[in-house]
C-alpha positions, 0 to 999 in steps of 0.5 A: 726191368733192364733193357737187356731183359725180356720176360726175365731172360737176357737177350742179345741186342741186334747187330742189324742196321736200324732201318735197313731191310735185309731183302733190299738190293745190296752186297752182304758178307756172311760168316756162319760158324759150326756150333762149338767151333767143331772142325768137322768141315775140313782141314787146312794144309799149308794154305789150302783147305781140304774139305771133308764130306761134310764140308762138301755138303756145305759147299754144295748147299752154298752154291745152290742158293741162287737156284732157290733165290733168284735175286741172289748171286753168290760171289767169293766164298770159302768153307773153313774147317769150322765156319764159312765166309761168303758174299751174297749179292742181292739183285734189284729185281726178280723177273717173276715178280716174286717178293725178295727173300730177306738175308736172314731167311736165306741163311736160315734155309741154308743152315737147315738144309746143311744140318739135315743132310749132315745129320743123315750122314751119321753125324746127328749132333751136328749144329750151327751156332745160333746166330751168324755174322753179317756185314753190308758192303757199301762200296767197291773198296769194301767188297774188294777188301772182303774178297781179299779177306776170304781168299787169305783166310786159309793163310791166317788159319795156318798161322793162327793154328801154328801159333796156338800149337807152339804156345801149347808145346812151349815148355814151362820154365 
C-alpha cells in the first residue's frame, strides 16, 4: 500500500505544521474559496470590490467570529468574487477559562453558517471548496506582507482578469 492510500483511497497529505496546535495563540492567514471558483460573492470594478448579497453574508459572518470565539480577533480581510482572505489573531487567554477553539473548527463553523444562509436565499447549490489554505504568520514582517497582499488583491484581480480577457479575444493568426 502506498503512503497516499488509506482504505484504498487516495488522500492528500496534510499541509498543517507538524507539532503545532492550531488553537495556540498566534496569527493565522486564511484563504477560503467557493467551490468551482464561482464568482457569486461580488465583482471587482477597477480596484474596488462590490459585494453581492452573498458576499455581504460572507462579510457579516466573518466579522461575527469574535462574538462566538472570544480568543479571536479579526484583523485585515477581504471578500473577493470567488474567495475570502483573512487574518485571525488568537489571543493567549480567554477570560472565562473556556478552552480555545482550533482554527479548523472556527473555519468549519464559518463555512457552515455562510452556506446555510446563502442556500436559504435561493442558491441551494452554493458550496465552499472542501479545504482551505492557512499560513502561520510568525513575525511582524510576515503580518505586514500579508496585510499588503490582502489590500492589493483587487488590483491583482483586475490585472489577471484583463490579461485573461485579452488572451481570449486575441485573434488567432
